[in-house]
N, C-alpha and C positions, 0 to 999 in steps of 0.2 A: 129477409124478404120471403114471403110464402111462395110456394110453388104453384103454378097455374093448375086449376082443377082439370082432371082428366076428362076426355071426351071419347066416345066409342064410335068407331067408323068401320063399316064393311069395306074392305079394300082388296085389291089384287096386287100381289108382289110383282113389280116390273123391273126391279134392279137391286143388286146386292154388291156390297163392297166391304172387305175386311178393314177394320180400323183398330189401330193399337194392338194390344195383345189378345183381347178377348171380345172386343166390341164389333158391331157391324153398322154400316150405314145402309139403310133400307129405303128404297124408293117404292112408293105405293101409289096406286091410282084409285081415287075415291070419287063417288058421285058429287059429294058436297064440296070438297076442297081441291078437286083435280089432282095434280101430281104433288105428292108430299115427300120431302126428304126427311127421314127420321133417324135419330141416333138410338140404337139399341145397345144399352150397356150390358156387358157380359153375355151377349147373345150366343156366343160360341161355347159357353159353359153352363148356362141355365136351361136345363130341360123343363123345369117346372114352369117358367114364364113363357117359353117359346115352343118347346116340345116338337121341333121339326117343322113348325109352321112356316118358317121363312125359306121358301124356295120359289123360284121363278114360276109364275102362273098360278100359284096357290091363291084361293080366295080365303081371306081370314077375317076374323073380328078383332080389330086392333084397339088397344087402349092407349091413347095418345095424350100428350100434354102439349098444348100450343106453344109455339116458340116465342121468345122475346128477342127478336133480332137475329136468330140463327136457326138451327135445325129444330124440328119437332122432337119430342122425346117419346120413344116407343117403350112403354112400360111392360106390355105383354101382348101376346098374339094367340088367339084360339083358332085352330084350323077348322074351316067350314067345308072346304072341298080341296083335296090334294091332287086332283086330276091323275089318279093312280093308273088308269088304263093307258093314258098317253105316255107315261114315263117308261113303259116297257118297249117302246118302239122309237128308233132314232129319227125316222122321218117325221113322226108326230111331235117329238121333242123339239126338233128344229123348227117346225112350223109354229108350234106354240111359242117358242122363244122369239120368232120373228114377229108374231102378232103382238106380243107384249112390248117389244121394242117400238114398233110402229105407233101403237096407241099411246104408250107411255111417253114417247118423245114428242108427239103432237099435242098432248095435253098440257095446258097451262098450269103453272104452279099457283097453289092457293086461290083457285078460281073454279067455280062449279063446272064439272065436265060429265054430266049424266049420260050424254049420248056416247061419248068415247068409252066411258066405263061400261055401259050396257053392250056396246059393240064388242069390246074385248071379252067380257064375261060370256057372251053368246058364242064368240069364235072359239074360245078355249073349251067350252062345253061341247060344241060340235066336234072339235078335234079329238077330245077325250073319248067320244062315243064312236069314232070311226072304226070300221072293221076292214077297210081296204084302201086302195089308192084314192087320192082326191084329185079332182080336176084342177089345173092351174087357174081356172076361172074363179075358184073359191078364194085364192090369194088375191087375184086381181080385184074381185069384188070387195074384199076386206080393205085393200088399199084405196079403192074409189070411195067407199063409205067413210073411211077415216079422214081422207082429204076433205070430203064434204062436211063432216062434223067439225073439222078444224077451220072451216071457212076458206079453204084455199084450193078447192077442186077446180080443175080446168073444165070449161064448157065443151061438151062433146056433141051436142045435138044441132049446133049451127056454126057456120063459119064466123070466126071472130072479126074478120075483116069486112065481109060483104053482107053478113046476116042471113045468107041462104043455107038451105039444108046441105049436109055433107053429100058428096057424090064422088065415086071413084076413089082414087088415092088422095089422102089428105096429109097435112103436116100437123103434128102435135107439138105444142109448146106449153109452157107453164100456164099460160092464160087460157088455152083451149086449142081448137082445131082451125085450120085454114085450108082453103083450096090451094092447089099448086099455083094457080094463076094469081092468087092473092099474096102468097108468101112461100118462100123456100127455106125458111130458117129452122124448121122443126124436124122431128123424126117421122118418117113415112109410116102411115097406118091406113088400113083399108076401111071402107064403110062397114062391112060386116063385123070387123073387129070392134069398131066404135059402138055399133049397135049392141053387141054382146056385153061390152063393159057397162054401157048405160043401163041395160036390163039388169045386170048383176048389182049395180049400185042401188037400184030401186026395189029389189026383191030380197027376201030373207036369205041370209048366208047359207042356211042349210039346203036351199033349193039350188045351189051352185055346186054341190059336192061332186056330182057325176055328169055335169053338162059340159060337152066339149067346147073349147074356145077356138074360133077361127084363127088361121095363121096370122101372126103379128108379133110385135116386140113384146117379149115376155116380162121385161123389167122396166117398161117405159114409165109406168106410174111410180115405181120405186125410185127411179132416177129423178122424177119431178119432186118427190118427197125429200130426197137427199139434197136437192138444190135448195129447197126451203130451209132445211135444217142446217145446211152449210157443212155437212160431213156425211160420210158413208154410214149406212146401217151395218153394224158389226155382225149381226146374225144373218145378213143377206148372203154372204159368201158361202157359209156352210149350207144354207138352204139351197142355194143355186147349184152347188156341187152335188147334193143328193138328188135334186130334181133332174139334173142333166144325166 
């Protein structure tokens, strides 16, 4: 039986796992096929076919063979952008790893995900270009946009119970926000915090780099995301330690 013809995809590496003695299982995020799980034979030995391209956050040109009931085959990878500036700083490495996990986990397998791919590529490009500390609003904006593109973002601009505008302290749930008089089941958030998150969700990521965020729960959106995934984000604990 003949092998499937190869296809070329621009992709971002969002996950790596060693397999057998010299292989790797590589998870890629692509615009056309969403999240792809690919088997790279002899990836830990072949510098000619992979040449250091397989690292978290790298944008690559991948030569792939479509699966027949299993993994894709990754024949080779050409490095397009190795995000070299970010890799010299632990804070930026942690933030880049977090961005790749968020977007990579929310992306569907073998389904077009141009918005999540574009969001991740822009986020890592901005992180790579940073020259100083970044506001927590950048990460919150990334989470809000990723949840929106995945179709599971909570509504923040109206009370989900009564339909009125947020006012004073609100309660945040997976569906959206509620007035205290309407529900007491969520996490307490202020109206200024909600307004800042909604603005960050609707504006380019690069505009949130140095914008302060009002007092509020720093990981509320990450927790909603984890509820959707049914597990914790592994990169979150490292990023939270560095942020603290």
